[in-house]
C-alpha positions as CSV (number, residue, x, y, z in Angstrom):
1,X,0.0,0.0,0.0
2,X,1.2,3.5,-0.7
3,X,-0.8,5.2,1.9
4,X,-3.5,6.9,-0.2
5,X,-6.9,7.1,1.4
6,X,-10.3,7.4,-0.2
7,X,-10.7,10.0,-2.9
8,X,-13.8,12.0,-3.7
9,X,-13.5,12.1,-7.5
10,X,-11.5,9.9,-9.9
11,X,-11.2,10.8,-13.6
12,X,-10.4,7.9,-15.8
13,X,-9.2,8.4,-19.4
14,X,-7.2,5.4,-20.5
15,X,-8.1,5.1,-24.2
16,X,-10.4,2.1,-24.0
17,X,-8.9,0.4,-20.9
18,X,-11.5,1.8,-18.6
19,X,-13.1,-1.6,-17.9
20,X,-9.8,-3.0,-16.7
21,X,-9.1,0.1,-14.4
22,X,-12.6,0.0,-13.0
23,X,-12.5,-3.7,-12.3
24,X,-9.2,-3.3,-10.4
25,X,-10.5,-0.2,-8.5
26,X,-13.8,-1.9,-7.5
27,X,-12.0,-5.1,-6.3
28,X,-10.6,-3.1,-3.4
29,X,-12.2,-2.4,-0.1
30,X,-15.5,-0.5,-0.7
31,X,-14.3,2.2,1.8
32,X,-11.7,3.1,-0.8
33,X,-14.0,3.5,-3.8
34,X,-14.3,7.0,-5.1
35,X,-17.6,8.8,-4.4
36,X,-17.6,10.0,-8.0
37,X,-16.0,8.5,-11.1
38,X,-15.9,10.3,-14.4
39,X,-14.7,8.3,-17.3
40,X,-14.4,8.6,-21.1
41,X,-16.9,6.4,-22.8
42,X,-16.8,6.1,-26.6
43,X,-17.9,2.6,-27.6
44,X,-17.5,3.3,-31.3
45,X,-13.9,4.4,-31.0
46,X,-12.5,1.9,-28.6
47,X,-12.4,-1.8,-28.2
48,X,-13.4,-2.3,-24.6
49,X,-12.3,-6.0,-24.8
50,X,-15.9,-6.9,-24.0
51,X,-19.2,-5.3,-25.0
52,X,-19.4,-1.7,-23.8
53,X,-22.4,-2.5,-21.7
54,X,-20.2,-4.6,-19.4
55,X,-18.6,-1.4,-18.2
56,X,-21.9,0.2,-17.5
57,X,-23.3,-3.0,-15.8
58,X,-20.2,-3.2,-13.6
59,X,-20.8,0.2,-12.2
60,X,-24.5,-0.4,-11.7
61,X,-23.7,-3.7,-9.9
62,X,-21.5,-1.7,-7.5
63,X,-24.4,0.8,-6.7
64,X,-23.2,3.6,-8.8
65,X,-25.9,5.8,-10.5
66,X,-24.8,6.9,-14.0
67,X,-25.4,10.4,-15.4
68,X,-23.9,12.6,-18.1
69,X,-21.4,15.2,-16.9
70,X,-24.3,17.7,-17.3
71,X,-26.2,15.8,-14.6
72,X,-28.8,14.2,-16.9
73,X,-29.6,10.5,-16.6
74,X,-27.3,8.3,-18.6
75,X,-29.2,6.7,-21.6
76,X,-27.4,4.0,-23.5
77,X,-26.7,5.1,-27.1
78,X,-27.5,8.8,-26.5
79,X,-24.9,11.4,-27.2
80,X,-22.6,12.1,-24.2
81,X,-21.4,15.6,-23.5
82,X,-17.6,15.6,-23.8
83,X,-17.8,11.7,-24.3
84,X,-17.8,11.2,-20.5
85,X,-20.1,9.4,-18.0
86,X,-20.4,10.4,-14.4
87,X,-20.9,7.6,-11.9
88,X,-21.9,8.6,-8.3
């Protein structure tokens, strides 16, 4: 451990490897999960190694509610402002 405590916001932009990062992050103690996660989500541009919905389902299964960065509810297939999703 490197001594980093819980963070309020994590921004993830890893060019299609978001699923890997989120799986690793959420495998940790729940007390260390960020309260908010903002991540780039461009299913047509990146190979997410699995279907893009897997990433969305993973966050939902861990009790995150998804929104656009403008605060609107996330709707699969709808345009995303700045190509980002906000999970809280």
